[in-house]
C-alpha positions as a Markdown table, in Angstrom:
| # | Residue | x | y | z |
|---|---|---|---|---|
| 1 | Met | 123.7 | 74.7 | 60.0 |
| 2 | Val | 121.8 | 75.1 | 56.3 |
| 3 | Leu | 120.0 | 78.1 | 57.4 |
| 4 | Thr | 123.3 | 79.8 | 58.4 |
| 5 | Ala | 125.0 | 78.7 | 55.7 |
| 6 | Leu | 122.5 | 80.2 | 53.3 |
| 7 | Asn | 123.2 | 83.7 | 54.7 |
| 8 | Leu | 127.2 | 83.7 | 54.7 |
| 9 | Arg | 127.7 | 85.2 | 51.3 |
| 10 | Pro | 123.5 | 87.2 | 50.7 |
| 11 | Ala | 125.8 | 90.6 | 51.7 |
| 12 | Val | 128.4 | 90.6 | 49.8 |
| 13 | Thr | 126.9 | 89.4 | 45.9 |
| 14 | Ser | 123.5 | 91.7 | 46.4 |
| 15 | Phe | 126.0 | 94.1 | 47.1 |
| 16 | Gly | 127.8 | 94.0 | 43.9 |
| 17 | Ala | 124.7 | 93.7 | 41.9 |
| 18 | Leu | 123.1 | 96.8 | 43.0 |
| 19 | Leu | 126.4 | 99.3 | 43.2 |
| 20 | Pro | 125.5 | 100.7 | 40.4 |
| 21 | Asp | 122.2 | 102.4 | 41.8 |
| 22 | Leu | 123.7 | 102.8 | 45.3 |
| 23 | Gln | 126.4 | 104.8 | 43.9 |
| 24 | Arg | 124.2 | 107.2 | 41.7 |
| 25 | Asp | 122.0 | 107.6 | 44.9 |
| 26 | Ile | 124.3 | 108.5 | 47.6 |
| 27 | Gly | 126.8 | 109.5 | 45.5 |
| 28 | Met | 129.7 | 107.3 | 46.7 |
| 29 | Pro | 133.0 | 107.5 | 44.7 |
| 30 | Ala | 134.3 | 105.2 | 42.3 |
| 31 | Ala | 136.8 | 104.5 | 44.7 |
| 32 | Leu | 134.9 | 103.9 | 48.4 |
| 33 | Ala | 133.3 | 101.3 | 46.3 |
| 34 | Gly | 136.2 | 99.5 | 45.4 |
| 35 | Val | 137.5 | 99.2 | 49.0 |
| 36 | Ile | 133.7 | 97.9 | 50.2 |
| 37 | Thr | 134.1 | 95.3 | 47.3 |
| 38 | Thr | 137.4 | 93.9 | 48.3 |
| 39 | Leu | 136.5 | 94.3 | 51.9 |
| 40 | Pro | 135.0 | 90.4 | 52.2 |
| 41 | Pro | 138.2 | 88.5 | 52.2 |
| 42 | Ile | 139.8 | 90.8 | 54.0 |
| 43 | Cys | 137.7 | 90.4 | 56.7 |
| 44 | Phe | 137.1 | 86.9 | 56.9 |
| 45 | Gly | 140.4 | 86.5 | 57.1 |
| 46 | Val | 140.6 | 88.9 | 59.9 |
| 47 | Phe | 137.7 | 88.1 | 61.9 |
| 48 | Gly | 138.1 | 84.5 | 61.2 |
| 49 | Leu | 141.4 | 84.7 | 63.0 |
| 50 | Leu | 140.2 | 86.5 | 65.8 |
| 51 | Val | 137.6 | 84.2 | 66.6 |
| 52 | Gly | 139.6 | 81.2 | 67.2 |
| 53 | Arg | 140.7 | 81.1 | 70.6 |
| 54 | Trp | 137.3 | 83.5 | 71.3 |
| 55 | Ala | 134.7 | 80.9 | 70.3 |
| 56 | Arg | 137.0 | 78.1 | 72.3 |
| 57 | Arg | 135.6 | 79.1 | 75.3 |
| 58 | Arg | 132.4 | 80.0 | 74.6 |
| 59 | Asp | 129.5 | 76.9 | 72.7 |
| 60 | Thr | 129.4 | 76.9 | 69.1 |
| 61 | Ala | 125.5 | 77.6 | 68.8 |
| 62 | Leu | 125.4 | 80.6 | 71.1 |
| 63 | Val | 128.5 | 82.4 | 68.9 |
| 64 | Leu | 126.8 | 81.0 | 65.7 |
| 65 | Thr | 123.1 | 82.9 | 66.6 |
| 66 | Ala | 125.2 | 86.4 | 68.0 |
| 67 | Ala | 127.2 | 85.5 | 64.5 |
| 68 | Met | 123.9 | 85.7 | 63.2 |
| 69 | Leu | 122.1 | 88.8 | 64.7 |
| 70 | Leu | 125.2 | 90.8 | 64.3 |
| 71 | Thr | 125.0 | 90.1 | 60.2 |
| 72 | Ser | 121.1 | 90.6 | 60.3 |
| 73 | Ala | 121.4 | 93.8 | 62.1 |
| 74 | Ala | 124.0 | 95.5 | 60.1 |
| 75 | Leu | 123.0 | 95.1 | 57.2 |
| 76 | Leu | 119.4 | 96.3 | 58.2 |
| 77 | Ala | 121.7 | 99.7 | 59.5 |
| 78 | Arg | 122.9 | 99.1 | 56.5 |
| 79 | Val | 120.6 | 100.8 | 53.8 |
| 80 | Leu | 119.2 | 103.1 | 56.3 |
| 81 | Val | 122.2 | 105.6 | 56.3 |
| 82 | Asp | 123.0 | 108.1 | 53.6 |
| 83 | Arg | 126.6 | 109.2 | 53.6 |
| 84 | Pro | 128.9 | 106.8 | 52.3 |
| 85 | Ala | 131.3 | 106.5 | 54.7 |
| 86 | Leu | 128.2 | 104.9 | 57.2 |
| 87 | Val | 127.4 | 101.9 | 54.8 |
| 88 | Leu | 131.3 | 101.3 | 54.6 |
| 89 | Leu | 131.1 | 101.3 | 58.5 |
| 90 | Trp | 128.5 | 98.8 | 58.5 |
| 91 | Thr | 129.3 | 96.5 | 56.0 |
| 92 | Val | 132.4 | 95.5 | 58.1 |
| 93 | Pro | 130.2 | 93.8 | 60.9 |
| 94 | Ala | 128.2 | 92.2 | 58.8 |
| 95 | Leu | 131.2 | 90.8 | 57.5 |
| 96 | Ala | 132.4 | 89.9 | 60.8 |
| 97 | Gly | 128.8 | 87.8 | 61.1 |
| 98 | Met | 129.7 | 86.2 | 58.4 |
| 99 | Gly | 133.0 | 85.6 | 59.0 |
| 100 | Val | 132.5 | 84.0 | 62.3 |
| 101 | Gly | 130.1 | 81.7 | 60.4 |
| 102 | Asn | 132.3 | 80.6 | 57.9 |
| 103 | Val | 135.3 | 79.5 | 61.1 |
| 104 | Leu | 132.5 | 78.0 | 63.1 |
| 105 | Leu | 130.2 | 76.0 | 60.5 |
| 106 | Pro | 133.5 | 73.5 | 60.5 |
| 107 | Val | 133.6 | 73.0 | 64.2 |
| 108 | Ala | 129.6 | 72.6 | 64.4 |
| 109 | Val | 129.9 | 69.6 | 61.6 |
| 110 | Lys | 132.4 | 68.0 | 64.1 |
| 111 | Arg | 130.4 | 68.6 | 66.9 |
| 112 | Trp | 127.2 | 67.3 | 66.3 |
| 113 | Phe | 128.0 | 64.8 | 63.2 |
| 114 | Pro | 131.7 | 63.4 | 63.6 |
| 115 | Arg | 130.7 | 60.3 | 61.9 |
| 116 | His | 129.1 | 62.3 | 58.5 |
| 117 | Val | 131.5 | 65.1 | 58.3 |
| 118 | Gly | 131.5 | 64.4 | 54.0 |
| 119 | Arg | 127.7 | 64.4 | 54.4 |
| 120 | Ala | 127.1 | 67.5 | 57.2 |
| 121 | Thr | 129.8 | 69.6 | 54.9 |
| 122 | Gly | 128.3 | 68.7 | 51.6 |
| 123 | Leu | 124.8 | 69.9 | 53.2 |
| 124 | Tyr | 126.1 | 73.1 | 54.2 |
| 125 | Ser | 128.6 | 74.2 | 51.3 |
| 126 | Met | 126.1 | 74.0 | 49.0 |
| 127 | Ala | 123.7 | 76.0 | 50.5 |
| 128 | Leu | 126.5 | 78.2 | 50.7 |
| 129 | Ala | 126.2 | 78.2 | 46.8 |
| 130 | Val | 122.7 | 78.5 | 46.6 |
| 131 | Gly | 122.7 | 81.3 | 48.7 |
| 132 | Thr | 125.2 | 83.1 | 46.7 |
| 133 | Ala | 123.6 | 82.6 | 43.8 |
| 134 | Leu | 120.1 | 83.7 | 45.0 |
| 135 | Ala | 121.3 | 86.9 | 45.9 |
| 136 | Ala | 123.0 | 87.4 | 43.0 |
| 137 | Ala | 119.7 | 86.9 | 41.2 |
| 138 | Ala | 117.3 | 88.3 | 43.3 |
| 139 | Ser | 118.0 | 91.1 | 44.4 |
| 140 | Val | 118.2 | 93.8 | 41.1 |
| 141 | Pro | 114.2 | 92.1 | 40.7 |
| 142 | Val | 113.5 | 92.5 | 43.9 |
| 143 | Ala | 114.9 | 96.4 | 44.0 |
| 144 | Glu | 112.9 | 97.1 | 40.7 |
| 145 | Ala | 109.6 | 95.7 | 42.3 |
| 146 | Phe | 110.0 | 97.7 | 45.3 |
| 147 | Gly | 111.8 | 101.4 | 43.3 |
| 148 | Ser | 114.1 | 100.9 | 45.3 |
| 149 | Trp | 117.5 | 99.9 | 45.9 |
| 150 | Arg | 117.6 | 99.9 | 49.7 |
| 151 | Val | 114.6 | 97.0 | 49.4 |
| 152 | Gly | 117.0 | 95.3 | 47.7 |
| 153 | Leu | 119.7 | 95.3 | 50.2 |
| 154 | Gly | 117.4 | 95.2 | 52.7 |
| 155 | Val | 115.7 | 92.4 | 52.3 |
| 156 | Trp | 118.6 | 89.7 | 53.8 |
| 157 | Ala | 118.8 | 91.1 | 56.9 |
| 158 | Leu | 115.6 | 88.6 | 57.0 |
| 159 | Pro | 116.9 | 85.3 | 56.3 |
| 160 | Pro | 119.9 | 85.1 | 59.1 |
| 161 | Leu | 116.7 | 85.7 | 61.6 |
| 162 | Ala | 115.6 | 82.0 | 60.6 |
| 163 | Ala | 118.5 | 80.7 | 61.7 |
| 164 | Val | 118.1 | 82.1 | 65.5 |
| 165 | Pro | 115.8 | 80.0 | 67.2 |
| 166 | Val | 117.0 | 76.8 | 65.5 |
| 167 | Trp | 120.7 | 77.7 | 67.6 |
| 168 | Leu | 118.7 | 78.5 | 70.4 |
| 169 | Trp | 116.9 | 75.3 | 70.9 |
| 170 | Val | 120.2 | 73.4 | 70.1 |
| 171 | Arg | 121.9 | 75.3 | 72.3 |
| 172 | Arg | 119.1 | 73.8 | 75.7 |
| 173 | Arg | 120.0 | 70.6 | 75.0 |
| 174 | Gly | 122.3 | 69.6 | 77.8 |
| 175 | Glu | 125.7 | 68.8 | 76.9 |
| 176 | Glu | 126.0 | 70.4 | 73.3 |
| 177 | Ser | 126.4 | 73.9 | 75.3 |
| 178 | Lys | 129.6 | 73.4 | 77.0 |
| 179 | Pro | 132.3 | 75.1 | 75.9 |
| 180 | Leu | 134.7 | 73.4 | 73.1 |
| 181 | Ala | 137.3 | 72.7 | 76.2 |
| 182 | Asp | 135.1 | 70.5 | 77.1 |
| 183 | Tyr | 135.2 | 67.8 | 73.6 |
| 184 | Arg | 138.8 | 67.5 | 74.0 |
| 185 | Gln | 138.4 | 63.5 | 72.4 |
| 186 | Ala | 138.7 | 60.7 | 75.3 |
| 187 | Ala | 141.1 | 57.9 | 74.3 |
| 188 | Pro | 139.0 | 55.0 | 74.0 |
| 189 | Ala | 138.6 | 52.4 | 76.6 |
| 190 | Thr | 139.9 | 49.4 | 77.2 |
| 191 | His | 138.3 | 46.1 | 78.9 |
| 192 | Ala | 140.2 | 42.7 | 80.9 |
| 193 | Ala | 139.1 | 40.6 | 83.2 |
| 194 | Gly | 135.6 | 42.2 | 83.1 |
| 195 | His | 136.6 | 46.0 | 84.1 |
| 196 | Thr | 136.7 | 48.8 | 82.0 |
| 197 | Thr | 139.5 | 50.8 | 82.2 |
| 198 | Arg | 141.0 | 54.2 | 80.3 |
| 199 | Ala | 143.8 | 53.4 | 77.8 |
| 200 | Pro | 146.9 | 55.5 | 78.4 |
| 201 | Ser | 146.6 | 58.9 | 76.6 |
| 202 | Pro | 148.5 | 59.5 | 73.3 |
| 203 | Ala | 151.6 | 61.5 | 73.6 |
| 204 | Pro | 151.1 | 65.3 | 73.3 |
| 205 | Arg | 151.6 | 67.2 | 69.8 |
| 206 | Ala | 152.5 | 70.2 | 68.9 |
| 207 | Pro | 149.8 | 73.0 | 69.2 |
| 208 | Val | 148.0 | 73.6 | 65.5 |
| 209 | His | 149.2 | 76.7 | 64.2 |
| 210 | Arg | 152.7 | 74.6 | 64.8 |
| 211 | Gln | 151.9 | 72.1 | 62.2 |
| 212 | Arg | 152.9 | 71.2 | 58.5 |
| 213 | Gln | 149.6 | 69.7 | 58.0 |
| 214 | Ser | 147.9 | 72.6 | 59.4 |
| 215 | Trp | 149.9 | 75.7 | 57.2 |
| 216 | Ala | 149.5 | 73.3 | 54.2 |
| 217 | Leu | 145.6 | 73.3 | 54.5 |
| 218 | Ala | 145.7 | 77.3 | 54.8 |
| 219 | Gly | 147.6 | 77.2 | 51.7 |
| 220 | Tyr | 145.5 | 75.5 | 49.9 |
| 221 | Phe | 142.4 | 77.2 | 51.2 |
| 222 | Gly | 143.8 | 80.8 | 50.6 |
| 223 | Leu | 145.3 | 79.4 | 46.8 |
| 224 | Gln | 141.8 | 78.1 | 45.6 |
| 225 | Ser | 140.0 | 81.3 | 47.3 |
| 226 | Leu | 142.2 | 83.4 | 45.2 |
| 227 | Gly | 141.5 | 81.5 | 42.0 |
| 228 | Ala | 137.9 | 81.8 | 42.3 |
| 229 | Tyr | 137.7 | 85.4 | 43.4 |
| 230 | Val | 138.9 | 85.9 | 40.1 |
| 231 | Val | 137.3 | 83.4 | 38.4 |
| 232 | Met | 134.3 | 85.1 | 39.8 |
| 233 | Gly | 135.5 | 88.6 | 39.2 |
| 234 | Trp | 137.1 | 88.9 | 35.6 |
| 235 | Leu | 135.5 | 85.9 | 34.2 |
| 236 | Pro | 132.8 | 87.9 | 31.9 |
| 237 | Ser | 135.5 | 90.8 | 30.8 |
| 238 | Ile | 137.5 | 87.7 | 29.4 |
| 239 | Tyr | 135.1 | 86.5 | 27.7 |
| 240 | Gln | 133.7 | 89.6 | 26.2 |
| 241 | Asp | 137.6 | 90.9 | 25.5 |
| 242 | Ala | 137.9 | 87.4 | 23.3 |
| 243 | Gly | 134.8 | 88.2 | 21.4 |
| 244 | Val | 131.3 | 87.2 | 23.1 |
| 245 | Asp | 128.9 | 89.2 | 23.7 |
| 246 | Ala | 128.1 | 90.4 | 27.5 |
| 247 | Ala | 124.6 | 88.5 | 27.6 |
| 248 | Thr | 126.5 | 85.4 | 27.1 |
| 249 | Ala | 129.4 | 85.7 | 29.1 |
| 250 | Gly | 126.7 | 86.5 | 32.3 |
| 251 | Leu | 125.3 | 83.1 | 30.8 |
| 252 | Leu | 128.6 | 81.1 | 31.2 |
| 253 | Leu | 129.3 | 83.1 | 35.0 |
| 254 | Ala | 126.3 | 82.2 | 36.0 |
| 255 | Leu | 127.2 | 78.3 | 34.7 |
| 256 | Val | 130.1 | 78.0 | 36.9 |
| 257 | Thr | 128.6 | 79.3 | 39.8 |
| 258 | Leu | 125.6 | 76.6 | 39.2 |
| 259 | Leu | 127.4 | 73.9 | 38.8 |
| 260 | Gly | 129.0 | 74.7 | 42.6 |
| 261 | Ala | 125.9 | 73.5 | 44.2 |
| 262 | Pro | 126.1 | 69.3 | 43.0 |
| 263 | Ile | 130.1 | 69.6 | 43.6 |
| 264 | Ser | 130.0 | 71.3 | 46.5 |
| 265 | Ile | 127.4 | 68.4 | 47.9 |
| 266 | Ala | 129.0 | 64.9 | 45.9 |
| 267 | Leu | 132.6 | 66.1 | 46.2 |
| 268 | Pro | 132.6 | 66.3 | 50.4 |
| 269 | Glu | 131.1 | 62.8 | 51.0 |
| 270 | Leu | 133.0 | 61.1 | 48.4 |
| 271 | Ala | 136.4 | 63.0 | 49.9 |
| 272 | Ala | 135.3 | 61.6 | 53.5 |
| 273 | Arg | 135.1 | 58.4 | 53.0 |
| 274 | Arg | 138.6 | 57.9 | 52.1 |
| 275 | Ser | 141.4 | 58.2 | 54.7 |
| 276 | Asp | 143.8 | 60.2 | 51.3 |
| 277 | Gln | 142.1 | 62.6 | 49.3 |
| 278 | Arg | 145.5 | 63.5 | 47.3 |
| 279 | Gly | 143.4 | 62.2 | 43.9 |
| 280 | Tyr | 140.9 | 65.0 | 44.3 |
| 281 | Val | 143.4 | 67.3 | 44.8 |
| 282 | Val | 145.7 | 66.5 | 41.7 |
| 283 | Gly | 142.5 | 66.4 | 39.7 |
| 284 | Leu | 140.9 | 69.2 | 40.7 |
| 285 | Ala | 144.1 | 70.9 | 39.9 |
| 286 | Val | 144.2 | 69.2 | 35.9 |
| 287 | Leu | 140.6 | 70.6 | 35.3 |
| 288 | Ala | 141.1 | 74.2 | 36.6 |
| 289 | Ala | 145.0 | 73.9 | 34.6 |
| 290 | Ala | 142.6 | 72.6 | 31.5 |
| 291 | Ala | 140.3 | 75.7 | 31.8 |
| 292 | Tyr | 142.9 | 78.1 | 32.2 |
| 293 | Val | 144.3 | 77.1 | 29.0 |
| 294 | Gly | 141.2 | 76.6 | 27.2 |
| 295 | Leu | 140.9 | 80.5 | 27.9 |
| 296 | Leu | 144.1 | 80.9 | 26.9 |
| 297 | Val | 144.1 | 79.7 | 23.6 |
| 298 | Ala | 140.9 | 79.6 | 22.3 |
| 299 | Pro | 138.4 | 81.1 | 24.6 |
| 300 | Ala | 135.8 | 82.1 | 22.4 |
| 301 | Thr | 136.0 | 78.6 | 20.8 |
| 302 | Leu | 134.7 | 76.5 | 22.9 |
| 303 | Pro | 133.9 | 78.5 | 25.9 |
| 304 | Gly | 130.9 | 76.5 | 27.2 |
| 305 | Leu | 133.5 | 73.4 | 27.6 |
| 306 | Trp | 136.0 | 75.9 | 29.8 |
| 307 | Ala | 133.0 | 77.3 | 31.8 |
| 308 | Val | 132.1 | 73.6 | 32.8 |
| 309 | Leu | 135.9 | 73.0 | 33.5 |
| 310 | Leu | 136.1 | 76.1 | 35.7 |
| 311 | Gly | 133.0 | 75.3 | 37.4 |
| 312 | Val | 134.4 | 71.4 | 38.5 |
| 313 | Gly | 138.0 | 72.8 | 39.3 |
| 314 | Met | 136.1 | 75.1 | 41.4 |
| 315 | Gly | 135.2 | 72.4 | 43.5 |
| 316 | Ala | 138.8 | 72.3 | 45.4 |
| 317 | Phe | 136.7 | 75.1 | 48.0 |
| 318 | Pro | 134.0 | 72.4 | 49.2 |
| 319 | Leu | 137.2 | 69.5 | 49.3 |
| 320 | Ala | 139.5 | 72.5 | 51.7 |
| 321 | Leu | 136.1 | 72.9 | 53.8 |
| 322 | Val | 135.7 | 69.2 | 54.5 |
| 323 | Leu | 139.4 | 68.6 | 55.1 |
| 324 | Ile | 139.4 | 70.9 | 58.1 |
| 325 | Gly | 136.9 | 68.1 | 59.6 |
| 326 | Leu | 138.6 | 65.6 | 58.5 |
| 327 | Arg | 142.5 | 66.5 | 59.6 |
| 328 | Ala | 141.3 | 67.2 | 63.1 |
| 329 | Arg | 140.0 | 64.6 | 65.4 |
| 330 | Ser | 138.4 | 66.9 | 67.9 |
| 331 | Ala | 135.8 | 70.2 | 67.9 |
| 332 | Glu | 138.3 | 72.1 | 69.4 |
| 333 | Gly | 141.1 | 70.9 | 67.1 |
| 334 | Thr | 138.7 | 72.0 | 64.3 |
| 335 | Ala | 138.1 | 74.8 | 65.5 |
| 336 | Arg | 141.9 | 75.9 | 65.8 |
| 337 | Leu | 142.6 | 73.7 | 62.1 |
| 338 | Ser | 139.1 | 76.1 | 61.1 |
| 339 | Ala | 140.4 | 79.6 | 62.0 |
| 340 | Leu | 144.3 | 79.4 | 61.1 |
| 341 | Ser | 143.1 | 77.9 | 57.5 |
| 342 | Gln | 140.5 | 80.1 | 57.0 |
| 343 | Gly | 142.1 | 83.3 | 58.4 |
| 344 | Val | 145.1 | 82.8 | 56.8 |
| 345 | Gly | 143.8 | 81.4 | 53.7 |
| 346 | Tyr | 141.2 | 84.6 | 52.9 |
| 347 | Leu | 143.7 | 87.5 | 53.9 |
| 348 | Val | 146.0 | 85.4 | 50.8 |
| 349 | Ala | 142.7 | 85.4 | 48.5 |
| 350 | Ala | 142.3 | 89.1 | 49.3 |
| 351 | Gly | 144.4 | 91.0 | 47.1 |
| 352 | Gly | 144.0 | 88.7 | 44.0 |
| 353 | Pro | 141.2 | 90.2 | 42.2 |
| 354 | Leu | 143.4 | 93.5 | 42.2 |
| 355 | Ala | 146.5 | 92.2 | 41.8 |
| 356 | Ile | 145.0 | 90.5 | 38.4 |
| 357 | Gly | 142.8 | 93.0 | 37.5 |
| 358 | Leu | 146.5 | 95.6 | 37.5 |
| 359 | Leu | 148.8 | 93.0 | 35.8 |
| 360 | His | 145.4 | 93.4 | 32.8 |
| 361 | Asp | 145.9 | 96.8 | 33.0 |
| 362 | Ala | 149.6 | 97.2 | 33.0 |
| 363 | Thr | 149.1 | 94.7 | 29.8 |
| 364 | Asp | 146.4 | 95.3 | 27.7 |
| 365 | Ser | 146.1 | 91.5 | 27.5 |
| 366 | Trp | 144.6 | 88.5 | 29.4 |
| 367 | Thr | 147.6 | 86.2 | 28.6 |
| 368 | Pro | 149.7 | 87.6 | 31.9 |
| 369 | Pro | 147.0 | 87.1 | 33.9 |
| 370 | Leu | 146.0 | 83.5 | 33.0 |
| 371 | Leu | 149.4 | 82.8 | 32.8 |
| 372 | Val | 149.5 | 84.0 | 36.8 |
| 373 | Leu | 146.8 | 81.4 | 37.6 |
| 374 | Ile | 148.0 | 78.4 | 35.4 |
| 375 | Ala | 151.3 | 79.4 | 37.9 |
| 376 | Leu | 149.5 | 79.6 | 40.8 |
| 377 | Leu | 148.0 | 76.0 | 40.8 |
| 378 | Val | 151.6 | 74.2 | 41.4 |
| 379 | Pro | 152.1 | 75.9 | 44.6 |
| 380 | Gln | 147.9 | 75.1 | 45.9 |
| 381 | Leu | 148.8 | 71.4 | 44.3 |
| 382 | Leu | 151.4 | 70.9 | 46.3 |
| 383 | Phe | 149.9 | 72.7 | 49.6 |
| 384 | Gly | 147.2 | 70.2 | 48.6 |
| 385 | Leu | 148.9 | 67.0 | 48.2 |
| 386 | Val | 150.5 | 67.5 | 51.8 |
| 387 | Ala | 147.1 | 68.7 | 53.5 |
| 388 | Ala | 144.7 | 66.0 | 51.5 |
| 389 | Ser | 147.5 | 62.8 | 53.3 |
| 390 | Pro | 146.0 | 60.9 | 56.0 |
| 391 | Gly | 146.9 | 62.0 | 59.5 |
| 392 | His | 145.4 | 64.5 | 62.0 |
| 393 | Val | 146.9 | 67.9 | 63.6 |
| 394 | Asp | 145.6 | 67.8 | 66.7 |
């Protein structure tokens, strides 16, 4: 799971780091480059929704093996072409493989670590954060060392292959290779008069997609993702327009990203110790609101404090991931909930950075965009309170 999570973002962050070199070399128009940079959340959402029903009829290890092979092959093919349209074409299957991984890692947690959902989720979400930062930091030095952006991008086709033999080994282990449909939770056994009997099955519930809590988790996942994409895309510009130099603005964004690793490993385990996670939802929303207000009224006065508050407030992402595992009892239920929450959530987030950029251009100020982000914390909080309340959707 860690090896898979490490490979769910490098194709995105490495592309952004080397985009200027790629545009100069193959003549990629700015409009097409903009389309490619907005593709990740769209593809994550679309393929997240599509993979749910399909993956439930196949074993998790096999699907994740295929996802890593697809990601690797597409990333390699992307650096071997010279036409901008073909770069776009090969980016889609790479993102599709990563989208499958996004949805199925919570399922893998539920299947292989049902008693340690928090710890396992923390490990893989930390690996996801490390992979994101590593690709952003290392792609340009690798490209400069070899004198080619193709090497800087193509090198990320290799790490997904490391997960393949591990998943194939897991698949050979008897029961784990059964389809998700075979993992429906059995009713507990009872013992009476020396005989073991099966307790009556609970009354069937409405499908996962008809549960209010499922849609609340989708809304929470989507709005926190929207905020995160806006921060990653526009935070340096907010700082620079307030008078912070470019180098410092970049370091502040790096600080926000680096805080994601310890938060990702600690928060899910802490949250999983309780049946009610609403306190974490409130705390993270308050920290994010404080950061946005600070950026609104005094961005250059205490820039480091606002970055720290943002980094911790963005812990809503690992919290949303662990809620997927906690709100479903079975692996099949987790698959349905993961596909719904991440599929819908990423589509909600897809237009965020573009909309915020257009609002800034229209007003020539960061005040309206920051006010919008503060306002969006209200529905995020409300969705989160429903999603984090005790209960199961399956």
